[in-house]
C-alpha positions in Angstrom: 8.2 0.7 -42.9 4.4 0.4 -42.6 4.6 -3.3 -41.8 7.5 -2.1 -39.0 4.6 0.9 -37.6 1.9 -2.6 -37.8 4.4 -4.6 -35.9 4.9 -2.0 -32.9 1.3 -1.5 -32.5 0.5 -4.9 -32.1 3.1 -5.2 -29.8 1.9 -2.3 -27.8 -1.5 -3.5 -28.0 -0.2 -6.8 -26.5 1.3 -5.4 -23.4 -2.0 -3.2 -22.7 -4.0 -5.7 -23.4 -1.9 -8.4 -20.3 -2.2 -5.1 -18.6 -5.9 -4.6 -18.4 -6.8 -8.7 -18.4 -4.3 -8.7 -14.8 -5.6 -5.4 -14.1 -9.1 -6.5 -14.2 -8.4 -10.2 -12.1 -7.1 -7.8 -9.6 -9.3 -5.2 -9.7 -12.4 -8.1 -8.5 -9.6 -9.3 -5.7 -9.5 -5.8 -4.3 -13.1 -4.7 -5.0 -13.9 -7.8 -3.0 -11.2 -6.8 0.1 -12.8 -3.0 -0.6 -16.1 -4.0 0.8 -15.5 -6.8 3.2 -13.1 -4.1 4.7 -15.8 -1.4 4.6 -18.6 -3.8 6.4 -15.5 -4.9 9.0 -14.9 -1.2 9.8 -18.8 0.0 10.0 -19.3 -3.0 12.2 -16.3 -1.9 14.8 -17.5 1.5 14.1 -20.8 0.8 15.8 -19.4 -1.9 18.0 -16.1 -0.4 18.8 -17.1 3.6 19.3 -14.6 6.5 17.3 -12.2 5.5 20.4 -12.1 2.0 20.1 -11.9 2.1 16.4 -9.2 4.7 16.7 -6.9 2.3 19.1 -7.3 -0.7 16.5 -6.2 1.4 13.8 -3.0 3.4 15.9 -2.2 -0.1 16.8 -2.4 -1.0 12.8 -0.6 2.1 12.0 2.3 1.4 14.2 2.7 -1.9 13.2 2.8 -1.0 9.1 5.8 1.2 10.2 7.6 -1.9 11.7 6.3 -4.2 8.9 8.5 -2.4 6.0 11.8 -1.6 8.4 11.7 -5.2 9.2 10.8 -5.6 5.3 14.4 -3.8 4.8 13.4 -2.5 1.3 13.2 -6.4 0.2 9.5 -6.3 -1.9 10.1 -4.4 -4.6 13.7 -5.4 -5.0 12.2 -8.7 -5.3 9.9 -7.9 -7.4 12.5 -6.6 -10.2 14.8 -9.7 -10.0 12.1 -12.8 -9.9 10.6 -10.6 -12.6 13.7 -10.5 -15.3 15.0 -14.0 -13.6 11.5 -15.5 -14.3 11.7 -14.2 -18.1 15.2 -16.0 -18.3 14.1 -19.3 -16.5 16.7 -18.5 -13.5 15.3 -20.8 -10.9 17.8 -20.7 -8.9 18.2 -17.6 -8.6 14.6 -16.5 -7.6 14.8 -19.5 -4.8 18.3 -17.9 -3.5 16.4 -14.3 -3.7 13.1 -16.1 -1.7 15.2 -17.9 0.9 17.3 -15.2 1.5 14.7 -12.8 2.1 12.7 -15.0 4.7 15.9 -15.3 6.4 17.1 -11.8 6.8 13.6 -10.5 7.2 12.5 -12.5 9.8 15.1 -12.0 12.0 14.7 -8.0 11.6 11.3 -9.0 12.4 11.5 -10.7 15.5 14.2 -8.5 16.9 12.1 -5.6 16.5 8.6 -7.2 18.0 10.5 -8.1 21.0 12.0 -4.9 21.8 9.0 -2.6 21.2 6.5 -5.4 22.9 8.9 -4.9 25.8 8.9 -0.9 25.3 4.4 -1.5 24.6 3.6 -0.6 28.4 5.8 2.5 28.5 5.0 4.2 25.1 1.1 3.6 26.0 1.1 5.6 29.2 3.8 8.2 28.5 3.7 8.5 24.7 0.2 7.9 23.5 -0.7 8.6 26.9 -3.8 5.8 26.0 -3.2 2.7 28.4 -6.0 0.8 26.9 -3.3 0.4 24.0 -0.8 -1.4 25.4 -2.6 -4.9 25.2 -3.7 -4.8 21.4 -0.4 -3.3 20.3 1.5 -6.2 22.0 -0.7 -8.7 19.9 -0.4 -7.1 16.9 3.4 -7.0 17.2 3.5 -11.0 18.4 2.2 -11.9 14.9 3.9 -9.2 12.8 7.1 -11.9 11.4 4.0 -13.7 9.9 3.2 -10.5 8.2 6.5 -10.2 7.4 6.9 -14.1 5.7 3.4 -13.3 3.5 4.5 -9.8 2.2 8.0 -11.8 1.0 5.6 -14.3 -0.8 3.5 -11.8 -2.1 7.0 -10.2 -4.0 7.6 -13.5 -5.3 3.7 -13.9 -7.0 4.1 -10.5 -8.9 7.5 -11.7 -10.2 5.5 -14.6 -11.3 3.2 -12.2 -13.1 0.4 -13.9 -10.5 -0.7 -9.9 -9.7 -4.0 -11.1 -8.2 -2.7 -13.7 -6.2 -0.6 -11.2 -4.5 -3.6 -8.8 -3.7 -5.4 -11.3 -2.2 -2.4 -12.5 0.1 -1.4 -8.7 0.6 -5.1 -7.6 2.3 -8.2 -9.0 0.8 -7.9 -12.5 2.6 -7.0 -11.5 6.1 -9.9 -9.1 6.0 -12.2 -12.0 4.9 -10.5 -13.8 7.9 -11.4 -10.8 10.5 -15.2 -10.5 8.5 -15.7 -14.6 9.2 -14.3 -14.6 12.2 -16.0 -11.6 13.4 -19.6 -12.5 12.5 -19.5 -16.1 14.4 -18.9 -14.2 17.6 -21.7 -11.6 16.8 -24.0 -14.4 15.9 -23.2 -16.3 19.2 -23.9 -12.8 21.2 -19.8 -12.6 22.4 -19.0 -9.1 23.1 -16.7 -7.3 20.4 -14.2 -6.0 22.1 -11.0 -4.0 21.9 -9.1 -7.0 22.7 -10.5 -9.7 21.4 -10.7 -7.5 18.0 -7.0 -7.6 18.2 -6.9 -11.2 18.6 -9.2 -11.6 15.5 -6.8 -9.5 13.6 -3.6 -11.5 14.9 -5.7 -14.7 13.8 -6.4 -13.6 10.1 -2.5 -12.3 10.1 -1.4 -16.1 10.0 -3.8 -17.4 8.1 -2.4 -15.8 5.0 0.9 -16.2 5.7 0.1 -20.4 6.8 -2.1 -20.0 2.8 0.7 -18.4 0.6 3.4 -20.4 2.0 1.5 -23.4 1.0 0.0 -21.5 -2.8 4.2 -20.5 -2.9 5.5 -24.0 -2.6 3.0 -25.6 -5.1 4.0 -22.6 -7.7 7.9 -22.9 -7.7 9.4 -26.3 -7.6 12.7 -25.9 -6.0 14.9 -28.2 -7.4 18.4 -27.1 -6.3 19.1 -26.0 -2.8 19.3 -22.3 -1.9 22.4 -20.5 -1.6 21.9 -17.4 0.7 22.7 -14.0 -1.0 21.2 -11.7 1.7 25.0 -9.6 1.6 24.3 -9.5 -2.0 20.3 -8.1 -2.2 21.2 -5.9 1.1 23.1 -3.6 -0.9 20.5 -2.8 -3.5 17.8 -2.8 -1.0 19.2 -0.4 1.3 18.0 2.3 -1.4 14.3 1.0 -1.5 14.5 0.9 2.3 14.2 4.6 2.1 11.2 4.4 -0.5 8.9 1.8 0.9 9.7 3.5 4.4 9.0 6.8 3.9 6.0 5.7 1.6 4.4 3.9 5.0 5.5 6.5 7.5 4.2 9.3 5.3 0.8 6.9 4.6 0.5 6.3 8.4 2.2 9.4 10.4 -0.8 11.2 10.1 -2.5 9.2 12.4 0.4 8.0 14.8 1.1 11.7 15.3 -2.9 12.3 15.7 -2.8 9.9 18.5 0.2 11.6 20.0 -0.9 15.1 19.8 -4.4 14.2 19.9 -6.9 11.5 21.2 -8.0 8.0 20.1 -11.1 9.4 19.7 -9.7 11.2 16.6 -7.6 9.0 15.2 -10.6 6.8 15.0 -12.3 9.7 13.2 -9.5 10.0 10.4 -9.2 6.3 10.3 -12.8 6.2 8.9 -12.1 9.3 6.2 -9.0 8.2 5.3 -10.2 4.9 4.4 -13.2 5.9 2.7 -10.8 9.0 0.7 -8.5 6.0 0.0 -11.0 4.0 -2.0 -9.9 6.4 -5.0 -6.6 4.8 -5.4 -7.2 1.2 -5.5 -7.4 1.5 -9.2 -3.7 3.2 -8.9 -2.7 0.1 -6.7 -4.3 -2.4 -8.9 -2.7 -1.3 -12.2 0.8 -0.3 -10.4 1.2 -4.5 -9.7 0.2 -5.2 -13.0 2.8 -2.2 -14.2 5.5 -3.3 -12.0 7.1 -6.8 -14.5 6.3 -5.2 -17.2 7.5 -2.2 -16.6 11.2 -3.7 -15.6 11.0 -5.7 -18.5 10.6 -3.1 -21.3 13.0 -0.4 -20.3 15.6 -3.6 -20.2 14.9 -3.6 -23.9 15.0 -0.1 -24.2 11.3 0.3 -25.1 10.7 4.1 -24.3 8.1 4.7 -26.5 5.7 1.7 -25.9 6.0 2.3 -22.1 4.9 6.1 -22.9 2.1 5.1 -24.5 1.1 2.1 -21.9 1.6 4.5 -19.0 -0.4 7.2 -20.4 -3.0 5.4 -21.4 -3.6 3.6 -17.9 -3.2 7.3 -15.8 -5.7 8.6 -18.0 -8.1 6.4 -17.4 -6.8 6.4 -13.7 -7.8 10.4 -13.7 -11.2 10.0 -15.1 -11.9 7.5 -12.5 -11.0 9.2 -9.7 -13.2 12.5 -10.3 -16.2 10.5 -9.2 -16.3 9.7 -5.7 -14.5 13.3 -5.0 -17.8 14.3 -6.1 -19.7 11.8 -4.3 -17.5 12.8 -1.2 -18.2 16.5 -1.6 -22.2 16.2 -1.7 -22.7 13.1 0.4 -19.9 12.6 2.5 -21.6 13.2 5.5 -24.4 10.9 5.1 -21.5 8.2 3.9 -19.3 8.5 7.3 -23.0 8.5 10.0 -22.9 4.7 7.9 -20.2 3.9 11.0 -22.3 6.0 13.6 -23.7 9.5 14.1 -20.1 10.6 15.7 -18.4 9.7 12.3 -19.9 12.7 10.4 -17.6 15.0 12.3 -14.9 14.2 9.8 -16.9 15.2 6.8 -13.8 17.7 5.9 -10.9 15.6 6.7 -12.4 13.0 3.7 -13.0 16.0 1.3 -9.1 17.4 1.7 -7.6 14.2 1.8 -9.8 13.0 -1.5 -8.2 16.0 -3.2 -5.2 14.6 -2.2 -5.5 11.4 -3.6 -6.8 12.9 -7.1 -3.2 14.2 -7.3 -1.8 10.8 -6.8 -3.7 8.9 -9.0 -3.7 11.8 -11.6 0.3 11.3 -12.2 0.3 7.5 -12.5 3.3 5.6 -12.2 5.9 7.8 -11.8 7.1 6.5 -8.8 6.9 3.3 -10.0 8.6 4.4 -12.9 11.7 5.2 -11.0 12.3 2.2 -8.9 11.7 -0.6 -11.8 13.6 1.5 -13.9 16.7 1.9 -11.4 16.7 4.9 -10.1 16.2 4.1 -6.5 18.0 6.6 -5.0 16.0 9.3 -7.0 12.9 8.2 -5.2 14.3 7.5 -2.5 15.6 11.7 -2.0 12.4 12.5 -3.0 10.0 10.7 -0.9 12.6 11.7 2.2 12.2 15.0 1.6 8.6 14.4 1.7 8.4 12.5 4.8 10.1 15.6 7.0 8.0 18.1 5.1 4.5 15.8 6.4 6.2 15.3 9.8 6.6 19.0 10.1 3.7 20.2 8.8 1.5 17.2 10.4 2.8 18.4 13.8 2.4 22.3 13.6 -1.3 21.6 11.7 -2.5 19.1 14.2 -1.8 21.2 17.1 -3.4 24.1 15.4 -6.4 22.5 14.4 -6.5 19.1 15.3 -7.4 15.9 13.4 -8.3 18.1 10.0 -4.7 19.5 10.1 -3.4 16.3 9.8 -5.8 16.3 6.4 -4.6 19.6 5.1 -0.9 18.4 6.2 -1.0 15.2 4.1 -3.4 16.4 1.1 -0.2 19.0 0.5 2.5 16.6 0.6 1.1 14.0 -1.5 0.8 16.7 -4.2 4.1 18.5 -4.1 5.6 14.3 -4.0 3.7 13.3 -7.0 4.4 16.5 -9.0 8.3 15.8 -8.0 8.3 12.7 -9.1 6.7 13.3 -12.1 9.3 15.4 -13.3 12.3 13.0 -12.4 11.0 10.2 -14.1 10.7 12.2 -17.7 14.0 13.7 -17.0 16.2 10.4 -15.6 13.9 7.5 -17.9 11.8 9.7 -20.7 8.2 8.4 -19.7 5.6 11.1 -18.8 3.1 9.2 -16.9 0.8 13.0 -17.4 -1.2 12.0 -20.6 -0.5 15.3 -22.2 -0.8 13.9 -25.7 -4.1 12.2 -24.9 -5.8 15.3 -24.1 -4.6 17.3 -26.6 -5.7 14.2 -29.0 -9.2 14.3 -27.9 -9.8 18.0 -27.7 -8.8 17.8 -31.4 -10.6 15.1 -32.1 -14.2 16.8 -30.6 
């Protein structure tokens, strides 16, 4: 009996160590991207002002929502299918999944981008009441297909346990390209305008897609001809579309609605406050990427106890980390925001409120991820749908009442309630509790 317990502990340590190692590499990549992203944002804050930065941010948010609909819920499904197939060495199925996703998602992305490019002049003038939004938005839409393809390859990389490489693809590499090109333009004394900035971002997305495509071909050498299994994938992916779509809408609807109900300047102020507040959750994003394939595998083996211990240890560490930036923002938030320019100090209360919301996000751990990886996508979808509806209603009311700070309040409330519900249902359906109550009690007893 004692030897069995030792063997279980040893296995648990191996799982935890694997997550830590992968999270470490991913964290380095994420930190690099975060720093470059902050520098680019600060540079654009001074070069374009709050209004110009607001146009770029609004464009990015609109395209982000469209990309999720183009992906049709495939990324999470691909991670799950490829992770299991990789363990079973089912190379044929991996090739079929990637081929089918590229074909299906690519066609959808092209169709949506064409429709929106045609509608952009009308939306810019009559919906957002900002004519200067038109050209940057059309530029972003024209390269949307590249972003969709890179997301498909990125999901494949996670399934292959290439976590930090996937994080590099998703955001970091593009930011490095954008930062480098902007630096070149600045050194050549070329004026940085909104349109030129949009073109630089487009170039970055093309470079990322080409790079990850080459890497995937070297990583996965396909020996058999791929079969189109789109019809099979789409049946399972559609519930995940609701999950991913509502998640992205929830994270972008505040900025879009500010652009609709307020001004692009407020979008710029809010975008900076939101970017700074989101620094508190990048560790959650990194660890979730590492946990995704491991959770799917452990649940398929019915190792619930190991899942509980691994997830709670990770959540405990994340919760401690989350409190440090919150205190920093409360006491030094105004000074921090002025790095983008004096006008951005107006976003202080937005920063504080959003940061509180993100503490709830981190403090509940990987509850949503557990539901998805363990086959309860529909429950996750229902929670997400309810949250997005609630979020839209709150944003519509609060933005008109309080402006951009109203959007921050609405978002923080929604994030807190949504994550609490995910914790409850993850426990009920899988037996996994992400909140580290046991660890906290143990630490208290040990003094």
